[in-house]
N, C-alpha and C positions, 0 to 999 in steps of 0.2 A: 161422689167420685167413685169410679170403678176400681176394683182391686188391681194394683200395679204388679206386672210380671216380675219375678225374681230369677235372675240367671245364677243359680247356685254354683255352677261350674266356674263361672267367671269370678264369683266371690272368693272361691278357694284357689283360683288360678290353675285349675287342672283341666285336662281334656275330657270330653264326654266318654272316652274309652278308658279312663283312668281306673286302675285297680283299687280295691279297698285299702290296700297298704299305701298307695299313692295319695288317696283321699286323706287318710289319717296323718300321713307325713306332712301334707300341706296344711292341714288343720292345726296340728301342734305348733308348726312354725309361726303361723299367723296369730294363734291364740297367745303365744308367748310375747309377740310383738305388741299386741293391742290390749293385753290384760290390764284391767283397771288399776291393779297394784303397781304396774309399771308406768301408768299414765294417770296419776291421781288428779282428779278435777278436770280431766280432758273429756268433755262430752262427746266430741267427734270420735275419739278412740273407743269410748264406751259403746256408742252406737255401732261402730265397726265390729267390736267384740261380739255384740249381740247378733249381728248379721252373720259373722263367721260361725257362731254356734248354731244358728238356724240352718245354715247351709250344711253343716256337718250332721245335724239331726236328720236331715233328709237323705243325703248322699251316703251316709254310713249305714243306713238301714236298707237292705235289699228290697223290701216291699215298698217302702216310701220312694226309693229311687226309681223303681220300675213305674210306679204311678206317676211320678214327676216327669219321667221321660215320655210317657204317653201323652201327658198334658202338653209338653213342649212341642211334640210333633204336631199335635192338633193346632196349636197356636201358630206355628210356622206355616202350616198349610192354609189355614183360613183367616189368619190375621186377627183373630178374636178368641175369647175363651169359650169352652163348651157351654151351651145354654144361654149365650148372650142374646140380647134382644134381636129379633129378625132372623135368627138361625133356625132353620127348619127342625122340628122335633122338640125344640126347647130344652135339650139336655144331651149329655154324652155319657154312656155307660162303659165301665171297664170292670168286668167281674161283678162285684156287689156294690161298686161305688157309683154315685150319681153326683154330678157337679152342676153349679150354676154361678153366674157372676153376681156378686153381692156388693152393696154400697157400704160406705162407712157407717151410715145410720143403721143398716141391717146388722153389721158386726157389733156395734155398741149395744143394740137391743138383745142380740143373741148371746154375746160373751160377757159384756160388762167388765168393770174393773180395768186393771192394767196388766198387759201381757208382755213378756220379753220377746214374743214372736210377732212378726209382721202380719198385716191383714191377709196377705197372700198365703202365708203358712196356715193361719187359723182357718181360712176358707177351705183349703184343700186337704189339710192334714189334721184338723182339729176335731174330727168326728169321733163318735163313740167307738170303743174297742173293748175287748175283754179285760184289758188292763186299766180300766178307768174307774174313778170314784166320783160320787155326786158332790156338787157344791152349789149353794144358792147365791145368785147374783141379784142385786137390786139396781135396775136401770129404768126408773119411772114405774115399773111394775115388777113384781117378784117373778123370777123365772128360774128354773132348775135345769142344769145341763151337766153332762159328764165331763170331768176334768181328766186329761190323760196323765197317767202315771208315767213319768219320764225316767226310765232307768238310765243310768250313766255308765258308760264303759270307759275305763282308763287303763293305762299301762304303768307298771312299776318295775324298776330294775333292782335286783339284789345281788350281792356277792355270794359266792358259795359258802363262805363263813357265816353270812347272815341267814342263808337257807338252812345251815346246819344247826344254828342256835335259835332261830326265830328273831324277829326284829320289829321295829315300828316305823311308820312313815307318816308324815304330815301331808294331808291331801287338801287341796283347795277345790271347792265345788261352787258352781254357779247355780243358785236356786232359781225356780221359776219366776220369782219376783225380781230377778236381776241382781240380788245381793250375793256377796261372796261368803261362803262358810268354810271354816277350817276344821278338819277332823284329824284325830290321831288314830291311825289304823294299825292293828296288830297283824303282822305277817307271821303265820305259824311256822314252827320248825318243820322241815321236811318238804317245803314247797319245791316244785320242779319246774322246768321250762314249760310254759303254757298253763300252769296251774291257774285256776280262776277262783278268786275269793269274793264272796258275797257279803256286803255290809247291808243289813236290813234297812227298809224304807225309812226315809227321813222326811218329816213334814208332809205326810201323805195327803192331808187335807188341802194343801196348796199344790198338789200335783207332783210332789216329790216321790220318785220311785226308789229302787234299790241301786246301790253302787256296786259295780263289778270291777275288780282289779285283775288284769291279766299279768301274770308274773313272767319276767324274763330274768333268767339266772346268768350272770356274767361268767365268761370262761375264767378258769383258774389254772395257771400253768403247773401247779403242784399236784393237782388231782384230776383223775378222770372219773366221771360219775356214770354209773349204769344203774338207774333206779335208786335203790337204797345201798348199792355197793359202791365203795370208793376204792380207787387204785392209786398208789403213789410209789415213788422211787426213793430209796434211802441210800446214802453214801456210807460205805463200810471200808475202813482202812485195810490194806492188804494183810497186815499183821493180825488184826481182829478176825478176818475171814479165815486165816490159816490156823491160828491158835485158839480162836473162840473168844467170846467176850460179850459186850453189850453195845447196842447202837440206838441212837435217839430216833423216834418217829414223831414228827410234828403233826399235830391235829388241827383241823380247821378252826377250832375254838381257842387256839393258842396254847393248849396243853402240850406237853412233851412226854411220851411214853418211852420206857426203856424196853427194848426188845432183845431177848437173849439170842446171841449168834453162836451156833455150834461150831466147833473147830472143823476146818475143811469145808466151809461154806463156799459154794461155787458162785461165780458171777451170774446174775440173772435168777437166782433162786428166789422164790416168792413165799412169804410168810403170811398166814391168815390171822388177823386180830378180830376175834369174834365180838360182835356187838359194838364195834367202834365206827361203823359206817354211818350213812345218813339215817336220820329218824324217819319212821313211817309217818306220812302226813296224817294228822289227827290222832296218832298214837305215839306220842313222844317217848314213851317208855319202851317202845319196840324199835330197834335199830338194826340195820344191815351190818355187813362185815367190811373191814378194811383190809386190803391186800397190799403188802409192802414188798416191792421187788428190790433185791440187793444189787447195788452197783459198786463193784470193788474198785477202790481208788489206789492206783499205783503210785509209788514215790516219784515225785517230779525229777529228782536228781539224787544220785548216789555219791557218797564220799568214797575215796579210795578204799578205806577199810570196809565199808558196806558192800562195795563191789566185790572185794576179795571174799567176804563171807558168803555172798550170793553165789559166787563161782564155786566155792567149796560145797555149798548146799547142792548146787546142780550136779557136781561131780559125785556127790554122795547118792544121788538118785540114778546115776549112770544114764543121764539123758543126753541126747545128741544136741549139740549147739551149732 
């Protein structure tokens, strides 16, 4: 039986012009729906989950996607795959690639074992690349082929407080054999939006590559981040601003520092707290600075006596009212 065509765009439910973000968004939504942990014992959901991962493997990789689009155009034009019997030339080239239609018997002999990918994927995307390692398969006769190292890209969201201190996340991985593996991954202090964390290869003999986590830092209304610099606003009562005193500065890790406020501090004045900003990624002992801007809080309501005293104070300054 010839290899069956796979419409990866239809599998993920996206248009052929979909952006990489659209592809990832559709993949995450479907992966959550059909994940084996959500559908225990459901073989149909398991197969659907494999199909979704296969589609994402191709469409999330620019090179594989380009190659797939070229194949699809050829199929739509001629109604058969490049190199099918009866096709002049016996093959179709795209750059350094060469394709031909293969039967299930060919695939068993070439690949052997059990793969989480379809025959279609193995035929057109299972070839050797610089990121492959050898593995021996026994299918009637010993044969050696290159097994692709499948790096995995994933996203992780952290709060600014977690980015300040460092944290951990439990990650679920789908291994090449279809099994689910759980890892506890350390997110180092100092990660920023777009930081990429590499977790070294797992089970490389079975084709397992590295795990790459792309970090998204969630907004925090209390702080503005500029690299390793943090900016925040602190409330200072009018009396403290006028006469001097102390004000609390809340830190992302839950600590509270006491900041000395000189008398006559104006609204909007900014104080620098050295070494209290975000840690430098990979150098936790080196931190940026935190800038605290004063917001003077006026009394919400004055008693008659307080008003009389304020008026007397104003008269003493000889100000116009």
